[in-house]
LODODREN-148006 format. One line per field, with one value per residue: x, y, z of N, C-alpha, C, O, CB in turn. Coordinates in steps of 0.05 Angstrom, whole numbers, plus 5000, padded with zeros to 4 digits. Glycine has a CB too. Layout:
<pts>
nX <- X, ...
nY <- Y, ...
nZ <- Z, ...
caX <- X, ...
caY <- Y, ...
caZ <- Z, ...
cX <- X, ...
cY <- Y, ...
cZ <- Z, ...
oX <- X, ...
oY <- Y, ...
oZ <- Z, ...
cbX <- X, ...
cbY <- Y, ...
cbZ <- Z, ...
</pts>
This chain:
<pts>
nX <- 5806, 5836, 5856, 5810, 5802, 5849, 5844, 5799, 5820, 5858, 5826, 5800, 5843, 5858, 5813, 5816, 5865, 5852, 5814, 5845, 5880, 5843, 5827, 5876, 5879, 5859, 5805, 5759, 5706, 5642, 5583, 5519, 5454, 5405, 5352, 5281, 5243, 5181, 5137, 5082, 5021, 4968, 4917, 4865, 4797, 4776, 4759, 4803, 4871, 4899, 4950, 5017, 5040, 4996, 4970, 4992, 5001, 5026, 4998, 5021, 5000, 5016, 5036, 5002, 4977, 4942, 4909, 4888, 4838, 4775, 4723, 4676, 4672, 4703, 4747, 4811, 4860, 4853, 4887, 4912, 4906, 4918, 4890, 4915, 4896, 4912, 4919, 4866, 4804, 4753, 4712, 4697, 4681, 4651, 4655, 4684, 4681, 4700, 4706, 4721, 4747, 4752, 4770, 4718, 4707, 4693, 4660, 4641, 4613, 4621, 4672, 4742, 4775, 4830, 4892, 4909, 4942, 5009, 5026, 5057, 5029, 4965, 4930, 4871, 4801, 4796, 4790, 4796, 4776, 4753, 4750, 4717, 4729, 4692, 4689, 4656, 4642, 4665, 4642, 4680, 4662, 4662, 4618, 4600, 4606, 4650, 4637, 4620, 4670, 4688, 4717, 4775, 4808, 4868, 4911, 4883, 4870, 4846, 4820, 4826, 4818, 4840, 4826, 4834, 4785, 4752, 4725, 4711, 4705, 4755, 4818, 4869, 4941, 4982, 5000, 4971, 4951, 4920, 4888, 4863, 4830, 4817, 4765, 4746, 4692, 4670, 4631
nY <- 3985, 4022, 4048, 4076, 4112, 4141, 4163, 4195, 4231, 4254, 4280, 4317, 4347, 4369, 4401, 4437, 4463, 4486, 4522, 4556, 4575, 4603, 4643, 4668, 4698, 4747, 4755, 4767, 4763, 4750, 4716, 4721, 4701, 4750, 4761, 4773, 4812, 4842, 4861, 4901, 4919, 4950, 4954, 4997, 5013, 5068, 5134, 5158, 5145, 5116, 5147, 5122, 5134, 5141, 5092, 5054, 5076, 5104, 5132, 5174, 5175, 5193, 5203, 5197, 5215, 5172, 5197, 5238, 5228, 5240, 5222, 5174, 5174, 5218, 5254, 5261, 5307, 5314, 5281, 5299, 5267, 5247, 5225, 5216, 5225, 5209, 5230, 5242, 5243, 5283, 5277, 5226, 5215, 5258, 5264, 5239, 5190, 5162, 5101, 5065, 5005, 4958, 4923, 4929, 4965, 4931, 4954, 5004, 5006, 5043, 5056, 5043, 4986, 4975, 4943, 4880, 4838, 4817, 4858, 4874, 4896, 4922, 4983, 4995, 5009, 5049, 5072, 5081, 5137, 5157, 5214, 5253, 5305, 5343, 5338, 5297, 5236, 5173, 5110, 5052, 5008, 4993, 5006, 5056, 5120, 5176, 5247, 5271, 5290, 5339, 5327, 5347, 5354, 5318, 5318, 5303, 5317, 5284, 5299, 5277, 5259, 5232, 5208, 5191, 5159, 5153, 5093, 5072, 5082, 5083, 5088, 5045, 5039, 5026, 4999, 5033, 5019, 5014, 4986, 4998, 4988, 5021, 5042, 5071, 5107, 5127, 5177
nZ <- 4833, 4863, 4820, 4800, 4842, 4839, 4787, 4796, 4834, 4801, 4763, 4796, 4813, 4764, 4752, 4794, 4783, 4733, 4750, 4782, 4743, 4713, 4748, 4753, 4707, 4721, 4726, 4773, 4781, 4810, 4806, 4830, 4853, 4850, 4862, 4851, 4806, 4804, 4755, 4748, 4719, 4681, 4632, 4618, 4599, 4608, 4631, 4654, 4678, 4736, 4773, 4782, 4831, 4864, 4865, 4901, 4955, 5017, 5074, 5122, 5185, 5234, 5304, 5366, 5431, 5475, 5510, 5481, 5464, 5491, 5494, 5468, 5399, 5390, 5347, 5315, 5287, 5218, 5166, 5104, 5039, 4971, 4908, 4846, 4779, 4714, 4645, 4632, 4598, 4586, 4551, 4552, 4605, 4653, 4708, 4769, 4821, 4884, 4917, 4978, 5004, 5056, 5117, 5161, 5222, 5283, 5321, 5302, 5243, 5202, 5198, 5184, 5204, 5249, 5232, 5257, 5246, 5246, 5279, 5340, 5381, 5377, 5374, 5413, 5414, 5378, 5310, 5238, 5200, 5137, 5095, 5045, 4995, 5010, 5063, 5079, 5112, 5088, 5083, 5087, 5053, 5001, 4970, 4981, 4958, 4945, 4943, 4879, 4833, 4787, 4724, 4688, 4624, 4620, 4677, 4740, 4808, 4862, 4924, 4991, 5061, 5124, 5190, 5259, 5299, 5360, 5387, 5434, 5506, 5529, 5500, 5480, 5479, 5421, 5356, 5300, 5247, 5182, 5125, 5059, 4998, 4935, 4890, 4828, 4803, 4742, 4710
caX <- 5792, 5855, 5858, 5788, 5807, 5871, 5833, 5782, 5838, 5871, 5807, 5795, 5866, 5856, 5792, 5827, 5886, 5839, 5801, 5866, 5889, 5823, 5829, 5901, 5875, 5851, 5776, 5751, 5677, 5625, 5555, 5501, 5426, 5398, 5324, 5260, 5229, 5153, 5126, 5053, 5009, 4941, 4906, 4837, 4781, 4762, 4764, 4830, 4888, 4909, 4979, 5032, 5045, 4971, 4959, 5002, 5013, 5024, 4991, 5032, 4980, 5029, 5035, 4984, 4973, 4916, 4894, 4876, 4809, 4761, 4697, 4670, 4665, 4722, 4766, 4836, 4865, 4852, 4912, 4904, 4920, 4906, 4892, 4919, 4887, 4927, 4910, 4837, 4790, 4726, 4692, 4689, 4666, 4653, 4659, 4694, 4675, 4717, 4697, 4742, 4739, 4771, 4757, 4702, 4711, 4672, 4642, 4629, 4615, 4627, 4701, 4761, 4787, 4860, 4903, 4922, 4962, 5036, 5033, 5062, 5005, 4948, 4913, 4843, 4782, 4800, 4789, 4803, 4754, 4761, 4732, 4721, 4737, 4672, 4691, 4636, 4654, 4661, 4643, 4698, 4648, 4663, 4595, 4595, 4624, 4655, 4623, 4629, 4689, 4689, 4742, 4785, 4826, 4895, 4914, 4864, 4878, 4823, 4830, 4813, 4832, 4834, 4831, 4827, 4760, 4750, 4701, 4707, 4711, 4784, 4835, 4894, 4964, 4991, 5001, 4945, 4953, 4897, 4891, 4839, 4832, 4797, 4754, 4737, 4669, 4669, 4604
caY <- 4003, 4043, 4063, 4095, 4134, 4156, 4178, 4216, 4251, 4269, 4299, 4338, 4365, 4384, 4422, 4457, 4477, 4503, 4544, 4574, 4588, 4622, 4666, 4681, 4717, 4773, 4757, 4761, 4766, 4730, 4719, 4710, 4706, 4776, 4764, 4775, 4838, 4838, 4883, 4900, 4941, 4943, 4972, 5001, 5028, 5087, 5162, 5166, 5124, 5123, 5150, 5101, 5143, 5139, 5065, 5039, 5097, 5102, 5158, 5175, 5186, 5206, 5191, 5212, 5205, 5160, 5217, 5258, 5221, 5245, 5208, 5158, 5190, 5240, 5251, 5276, 5323, 5300, 5281, 5298, 5251, 5251, 5205, 5230, 5212, 5220, 5227, 5242, 5253, 5288, 5270, 5199, 5218, 5285, 5264, 5214, 5186, 5141, 5085, 5051, 4980, 4946, 4911, 4948, 4963, 4915, 4971, 5025, 4996, 5064, 5062, 5023, 4973, 4975, 4917, 4867, 4819, 4826, 4879, 4864, 4905, 4940, 5001, 4986, 5030, 5070, 5062, 5102, 5149, 5169, 5236, 5263, 5333, 5360, 5329, 5276, 5210, 5152, 5084, 5036, 4983, 4988, 5015, 5084, 5136, 5204, 5267, 5271, 5312, 5345, 5320, 5364, 5339, 5318, 5307, 5311, 5309, 5280, 5304, 5263, 5261, 5210, 5214, 5170, 5165, 5134, 5076, 5063, 5102, 5084, 5079, 5033, 5044, 5005, 5007, 5041, 5017, 5004, 4983, 5000, 4990, 5041, 5039, 5097, 5106, 5149, 5181
caZ <- 4852, 4868, 4795, 4798, 4861, 4827, 4765, 4808, 4845, 4779, 4751, 4815, 4812, 4739, 4755, 4812, 4768, 4713, 4764, 4790, 4719, 4705, 4767, 4748, 4685, 4731, 4729, 4801, 4782, 4823, 4798, 4851, 4849, 4863, 4870, 4830, 4803, 4794, 4740, 4748, 4704, 4673, 4612, 4624, 4581, 4625, 4625, 4665, 4689, 4763, 4773, 4796, 4859, 4879, 4866, 4924, 4972, 5046, 5086, 5148, 5202, 5257, 5331, 5383, 5458, 5480, 5525, 5462, 5462, 5516, 5494, 5444, 5376, 5386, 5324, 5316, 5264, 5193, 5150, 5076, 5019, 4944, 4887, 4820, 4755, 4691, 4617, 4633, 4575, 4596, 4531, 4559, 4630, 4663, 4736, 4782, 4849, 4894, 4941, 4991, 5016, 5075, 5140, 5177, 5251, 5295, 5337, 5285, 5216, 5183, 5201, 5176, 5227, 5250, 5226, 5280, 5236, 5245, 5298, 5367, 5396, 5361, 5391, 5416, 5420, 5358, 5282, 5219, 5185, 5111, 5088, 5018, 4993, 5023, 5091, 5084, 5117, 5067, 5095, 5070, 5047, 4972, 4955, 4988, 4942, 4952, 4928, 4851, 4827, 4758, 4711, 4666, 4608, 4631, 4704, 4760, 4835, 4879, 4951, 5013, 5086, 5142, 5218, 5278, 5313, 5382, 5387, 5462, 5527, 5534, 5477, 5490, 5461, 5402, 5327, 5289, 5217, 5169, 5096, 5043, 4969, 4925, 4863, 4817, 4785, 4723, 4699
cX <- 5810, 5858, 5835, 5791, 5829, 5861, 5815, 5798, 5851, 5852, 5801, 5818, 5866, 5836, 5802, 5848, 5872, 5825, 5822, 5877, 5869, 5825, 5855, 5899, 5865, 5821, 5768, 5720, 5664, 5597, 5538, 5472, 5418, 5370, 5305, 5248, 5202, 5145, 5096, 5042, 4981, 4933, 4876, 4823, 4764, 4771, 4792, 4846, 4898, 4939, 4993, 5036, 5020, 4962, 4969, 5016, 5009, 5018, 5002, 5013, 4991, 5025, 5019, 4984, 4945, 4898, 4881, 4846, 4796, 4735, 4695, 4661, 4684, 4740, 4790, 4839, 4866, 4879, 4904, 4920, 4905, 4908, 4894, 4911, 4901, 4912, 4879, 4826, 4761, 4705, 4682, 4672, 4671, 4660, 4671, 4687, 4692, 4703, 4722, 4731, 4761, 4756, 4743, 4707, 4687, 4651, 4627, 4633, 4618, 4656, 4717, 4775, 4818, 4869, 4915, 4943, 4990, 5045, 5036, 5038, 4991, 4932, 4885, 4826, 4784, 4799, 4795, 4779, 4766, 4740, 4738, 4727, 4717, 4670, 4668, 4650, 4646, 4663, 4659, 4686, 4648, 4639, 4586, 4615, 4627, 4637, 4636, 4648, 4690, 4716, 4749, 4803, 4854, 4896, 4894, 4873, 4853, 4833, 4812, 4829, 4824, 4840, 4825, 4802, 4758, 4723, 4695, 4714, 4741, 4799, 4861, 4916, 4970, 4992, 4973, 4946, 4927, 4902, 4864, 4847, 4813, 4790, 4745, 4714, 4669, 4641, 4603
cY <- 4027, 4061, 4083, 4118, 4152, 4174, 4200, 4238, 4267, 4288, 4322, 4358, 4382, 4406, 4444, 4475, 4496, 4526, 4565, 4589, 4609, 4647, 4681, 4701, 4744, 4776, 4748, 4764, 4743, 4736, 4705, 4717, 4731, 4779, 4765, 4803, 4832, 4863, 4880, 4923, 4932, 4963, 4973, 5016, 5047, 5115, 5171, 5141, 5134, 5125, 5128, 5109, 5139, 5110, 5049, 5059, 5091, 5130, 5157, 5190, 5200, 5191, 5209, 5200, 5193, 5180, 5238, 5253, 5224, 5229, 5192, 5177, 5214, 5233, 5268, 5291, 5305, 5303, 5279, 5278, 5255, 5226, 5221, 5213, 5225, 5215, 5226, 5254, 5257, 5285, 5242, 5199, 5246, 5286, 5238, 5214, 5162, 5127, 5071, 5026, 4969, 4933, 4932, 4943, 4948, 4931, 4991, 5017, 5018, 5070, 5038, 5012, 4975, 4946, 4905, 4847, 4831, 4847, 4866, 4872, 4925, 4957, 4991, 5010, 5054, 5057, 5086, 5111, 5162, 5190, 5244, 5293, 5352, 5353, 5310, 5250, 5190, 5125, 5066, 5008, 4976, 4997, 5043, 5101, 5164, 5222, 5267, 5295, 5314, 5339, 5341, 5346, 5340, 5305, 5320, 5301, 5308, 5281, 5289, 5269, 5237, 5219, 5190, 5179, 5144, 5119, 5064, 5085, 5106, 5073, 5068, 5037, 5020, 5016, 5013, 5042, 5006, 5003, 4985, 5000, 5011, 5034, 5067, 5092, 5131, 5152, 5206
cZ <- 4858, 4843, 4792, 4818, 4851, 4804, 4775, 4820, 4823, 4766, 4770, 4815, 4787, 4740, 4773, 4798, 4747, 4726, 4773, 4765, 4710, 4722, 4762, 4725, 4695, 4734, 4757, 4804, 4796, 4814, 4819, 4844, 4864, 4871, 4846, 4830, 4791, 4780, 4739, 4733, 4695, 4651, 4618, 4602, 4597, 4618, 4634, 4673, 4716, 4762, 4789, 4825, 4876, 4883, 4890, 4943, 5001, 5057, 5115, 5167, 5227, 5283, 5349, 5411, 5460, 5494, 5507, 5458, 5489, 5518, 5469, 5422, 5371, 5362, 5328, 5290, 5239, 5178, 5120, 5059, 4993, 4928, 4861, 4797, 4731, 4665, 4616, 4607, 4583, 4575, 4536, 4585, 4640, 4693, 4745, 4811, 4858, 4917, 4952, 5003, 5034, 5098, 5157, 5206, 5263, 5310, 5320, 5256, 5194, 5182, 5191, 5201, 5226, 5245, 5252, 5271, 5235, 5264, 5326, 5384, 5379, 5380, 5391, 5423, 5401, 5330, 5264, 5203, 5160, 5104, 5060, 5018, 5005, 5053, 5099, 5090, 5095, 5082, 5077, 5064, 5017, 4957, 4962, 4974, 4952, 4936, 4900, 4847, 4796, 4747, 4690, 4649, 4619, 4659, 4723, 4787, 4852, 4908, 4972, 5039, 5103, 5170, 5235, 5293, 5335, 5381, 5414, 5481, 5531, 5509, 5490, 5469, 5444, 5374, 5317, 5259, 5206, 5139, 5082, 5014, 4959, 4896, 4854, 4798, 4768, 4712, 4683
oX <- 5801, 5862, 5840, 5784, 5827, 5869, 5816, 5792, 5855, 5860, 5799, 5814, 5873, 5841, 5797, 5848, 5881, 5824, 5817, 5882, 5877, 5823, 5856, 5916, 5862, 5811, 5771, 5710, 5673, 5588, 5542, 5467, 5424, 5363, 5313, 5245, 5199, 5146, 5086, 5053, 4973, 4940, 4863, 4836, 4740, 4788, 4803, 4835, 4906, 4952, 4981, 5034, 5022, 4948, 4954, 5040, 4993, 5033, 4994, 5010, 4979, 5014, 5022, 4990, 4926, 4873, 4865, 4832, 4805, 4726, 4709, 4645, 4681, 4746, 4790, 4823, 4878, 4890, 4891, 4943, 4882, 4924, 4876, 4917, 4900, 4895, 4868, 4837, 4745, 4681, 4661, 4652, 4693, 4671, 4670, 4686, 4699, 4691, 4741, 4707, 4785, 4731, 4756, 4711, 4665, 4628, 4603, 4655, 4619, 4665, 4708, 4786, 4829, 4856, 4929, 4960, 4993, 5068, 5020, 5028, 5003, 4921, 4875, 4835, 4774, 4807, 4799, 4763, 4786, 4716, 4761, 4731, 4724, 4651, 4661, 4668, 4624, 4685, 4653, 4699, 4637, 4640, 4568, 4639, 4610, 4624, 4660, 4642, 4694, 4736, 4732, 4812, 4862, 4883, 4889, 4883, 4839, 4851, 4788, 4849, 4804, 4858, 4811, 4799, 4761, 4703, 4676, 4727, 4751, 4792, 4873, 4911, 4965, 4987, 4953, 4941, 4914, 4918, 4844, 4868, 4794, 4805, 4736, 4715, 4668, 4628, 4582
oY <- 4049, 4085, 4106, 4141, 4176, 4197, 4223, 4262, 4291, 4311, 4345, 4382, 4405, 4428, 4468, 4499, 4519, 4548, 4589, 4613, 4630, 4669, 4706, 4719, 4762, 4796, 4725, 4768, 4720, 4759, 4682, 4737, 4734, 4797, 4759, 4815, 4818, 4885, 4860, 4945, 4909, 4987, 4953, 5031, 5042, 5119, 5190, 5119, 5157, 5108, 5118, 5091, 5135, 5104, 5031, 5057, 5074, 5149, 5140, 5214, 5217, 5169, 5234, 5176, 5204, 5179, 5254, 5271, 5212, 5222, 5197, 5195, 5229, 5210, 5288, 5288, 5284, 5324, 5260, 5272, 5264, 5209, 5237, 5189, 5250, 5197, 5211, 5273, 5238, 5291, 5234, 5186, 5257, 5306, 5217, 5235, 5145, 5140, 5065, 5024, 4970, 4932, 4951, 4921, 4951, 4924, 4995, 5020, 5011, 5087, 5015, 5027, 4976, 4927, 4919, 4840, 4852, 4853, 4849, 4856, 4944, 4947, 4979, 5030, 5075, 5034, 5109, 5095, 5176, 5185, 5244, 5304, 5375, 5361, 5308, 5242, 5190, 5118, 5064, 4988, 4956, 4996, 5054, 5096, 5175, 5214, 5263, 5317, 5295, 5346, 5352, 5325, 5362, 5285, 5344, 5278, 5328, 5267, 5289, 5282, 5224, 5236, 5171, 5202, 5120, 5130, 5049, 5105, 5128, 5051, 5081, 5038, 4997, 5039, 5000, 5063, 4990, 5019, 4974, 5010, 5018, 5022, 5083, 5075, 5153, 5132, 5213
oZ <- 4859, 4845, 4784, 4812, 4854, 4802, 4765, 4817, 4826, 4759, 4761, 4816, 4787, 4730, 4768, 4802, 4744, 4715, 4772, 4767, 4700, 4712, 4767, 4723, 4679, 4744, 4764, 4826, 4796, 4815, 4826, 4831, 4888, 4886, 4823, 4851, 4771, 4792, 4730, 4735, 4700, 4652, 4623, 4587, 4601, 4600, 4622, 4674, 4719, 4750, 4808, 4843, 4900, 4902, 4900, 4947, 5009, 5051, 5131, 5165, 5239, 5284, 5349, 5414, 5449, 5491, 5516, 5451, 5509, 5540, 5449, 5427, 5352, 5357, 5343, 5272, 5238, 5177, 5112, 5065, 4992, 4933, 4854, 4795, 4728, 4663, 4600, 4596, 4586, 4580, 4526, 4587, 4637, 4702, 4732, 4824, 4842, 4934, 4938, 5010, 5027, 5097, 5166, 5215, 5254, 5312, 5324, 5245, 5170, 5166, 5191, 5217, 5204, 5254, 5267, 5287, 5223, 5267, 5334, 5400, 5368, 5400, 5372, 5434, 5407, 5327, 5274, 5194, 5161, 5106, 5050, 5040, 5011, 5066, 5122, 5075, 5085, 5091, 5053, 5069, 5009, 4932, 4950, 4977, 4966, 4917, 4897, 4856, 4782, 4760, 4676, 4658, 4628, 4664, 4722, 4789, 4856, 4916, 4970, 5039, 5098, 5175, 5226, 5300, 5330, 5374, 5418, 5474, 5535, 5500, 5507, 5445, 5451, 5369, 5325, 5247, 5219, 5129, 5092, 5006, 4974, 4881, 4870, 4780, 4778, 4706, 4672
cbX <- 5785, 5882, 5857, 5761, 5815, 5894, 5816, 5763, 5859, 5881, 5780, 5791, 5892, 5849, 5766, 5840, 5905, 5819, 5786, 5889, 5894, 5795, 5828, 5923, 5857, 5861, 5762, 5765, 5666, 5628, 5549, 5509, 5408, 5405, 5320, 5238, 5245, 5134, 5139, 5042, 5026, 4920, 4911, 4833, 4764, 4769, 4743, 4826, 4912, 4899, 4987, 5059, 5053, 4950, 4967, 5022, 5001, 5050, 4960, 5060, 4961, 5018, 5064, 4956, 4978, 4918, 4912, 4891, 4805, 4755, 4674, 4647, 4637, 4740, 4752, 4861, 4892, 4829, 4931, 4908, 4920, 4919, 4867, 4949, 4856, 4955, 4921, 4826, 4792, 4725, 4703, 4714, 4675, 4626, 4633, 4725, 4645, 4744, 4675, 4755, 4732, 4791, 4777, 4672, 4713, 4685, 4657, 4641, 4590, 4611, 4708, 4782, 4779, 4870, 4925, 4901, 4953, 5042, 5012, 5088, 5012, 4930, 4914, 4841, 4786, 4827, 4762, 4826, 4738, 4765, 4736, 4696, 4741, 4645, 4690, 4617, 4645, 4681, 4614, 4725, 4620, 4667, 4572, 4596, 4614, 4685, 4625, 4606, 4717, 4680, 4741, 4801, 4826, 4907, 4943, 4835, 4898, 4809, 4830, 4813, 4827, 4851, 4815, 4851, 4735, 4752, 4705, 4724, 4698, 4792, 4841, 4891, 4988, 4972, 5014, 4937, 4977, 4871, 4905, 4823, 4827, 4809, 4731, 4760, 4642, 4690, 4583
cbY <- 3988, 4033, 4044, 4081, 4122, 4138, 4159, 4204, 4237, 4249, 4284, 4326, 4348, 4365, 4410, 4444, 4458, 4486, 4534, 4559, 4567, 4609, 4656, 4661, 4705, 4794, 4740, 4779, 4768, 4732, 4706, 4722, 4682, 4798, 4788, 4753, 4858, 4831, 4884, 4899, 4949, 4944, 4962, 5015, 5009, 5081, 5180, 5185, 5118, 5102, 5178, 5097, 5172, 5154, 5050, 5016, 5124, 5090, 5164, 5189, 5165, 5234, 5187, 5214, 5227, 5134, 5231, 5257, 5192, 5274, 5228, 5136, 5201, 5244, 5258, 5258, 5338, 5309, 5257, 5326, 5221, 5275, 5185, 5239, 5213, 5207, 5202, 5258, 5232, 5315, 5273, 5181, 5197, 5299, 5269, 5213, 5181, 5153, 5064, 5069, 4959, 4968, 4894, 4946, 4992, 4894, 4985, 5053, 4980, 5090, 5069, 5035, 4943, 4986, 4918, 4853, 4808, 4835, 4901, 4874, 4917, 4925, 5030, 4964, 5040, 5085, 5049, 5092, 5170, 5148, 5259, 5258, 5341, 5356, 5353, 5273, 5199, 5154, 5072, 5033, 4985, 4959, 4996, 5088, 5137, 5211, 5296, 5272, 5306, 5374, 5293, 5389, 5349, 5346, 5313, 5301, 5329, 5253, 5334, 5232, 5288, 5184, 5239, 5164, 5164, 5149, 5053, 5037, 5094, 5068, 5103, 5003, 5051, 4981, 4984, 5069, 4999, 5021, 4957, 5025, 4962, 5069, 5018, 5112, 5103, 5145, 5182
cbZ <- 4877, 4876, 4771, 4803, 4889, 4818, 4746, 4829, 4863, 4758, 4745, 4843, 4814, 4716, 4767, 4837, 4754, 4696, 4789, 4804, 4697, 4707, 4795, 4742, 4665, 4714, 4707, 4821, 4753, 4854, 4770, 4879, 4858, 4844, 4887, 4835, 4785, 4818, 4711, 4777, 4680, 4696, 4583, 4651, 4562, 4655, 4639, 4689, 4670, 4785, 4783, 4783, 4859, 4865, 4841, 4916, 4965, 5059, 5086, 5148, 5211, 5260, 5342, 5372, 5479, 5495, 5546, 5435, 5451, 5519, 5497, 5450, 5379, 5411, 5298, 5322, 5266, 5175, 5159, 5064, 5027, 4930, 4887, 4817, 4752, 4690, 4605, 4657, 4551, 4608, 4502, 4563, 4651, 4659, 4751, 4778, 4854, 4903, 4932, 5014, 4994, 5087, 5157, 5170, 5263, 5314, 5359, 5291, 5209, 5190, 5229, 5156, 5229, 5277, 5204, 5297, 5209, 5218, 5299, 5379, 5424, 5341, 5380, 5439, 5448, 5362, 5275, 5200, 5202, 5088, 5108, 5001, 4964, 5009, 5109, 5060, 5145, 5043, 5099, 5083, 5056, 4968, 4961, 5019, 4913, 4947, 4941, 4831, 4839, 4752, 4698, 4677, 4578, 4632, 4714, 4754, 4847, 4873, 4957, 5008, 5101, 5135, 5227, 5298, 5294, 5409, 5367, 5467, 5553, 5559, 5457, 5497, 5478, 5403, 5310, 5301, 5210, 5175, 5088, 5050, 4955, 4927, 4862, 4802, 4802, 4700, 4721
</pts>
């Protein structure tokens, strides 16, 4: 029994010495797990491809005072955003229209609801409105499309805007974030 303990101690000492000898050669490298990289992409059979910058963008809506809303239905300044389409071939399609989809506001079903998940406090009495290039509101239900925009060969920039719209007499302070996905209809 003492022999096995002595043998184990000898092997441990040998491993320790070999590790010290290895470090003595000047190699101080350390290898650590760094994480995972997710590569996402898609091939489509359509007139254009959505640019990488447009597919997962964030539109900074800004900060406003709750007192900016005086009555139900008031809107604030629209913030522009774009969706860029690359490598368009107008022999395949002449026009593009965009629909948005997300959680609809409980009070006004034409507006995008603010996210409550993960926020310490979410603003109340306000929702987000999306407008197309002709300033027409687009209901974010996935089936209401923007005005058709003519495509040219190459890169096309589709213009939109968003604003906050009050849905109650009183707007309460809090985070005012919303998420929507978009689909493009080529014709």
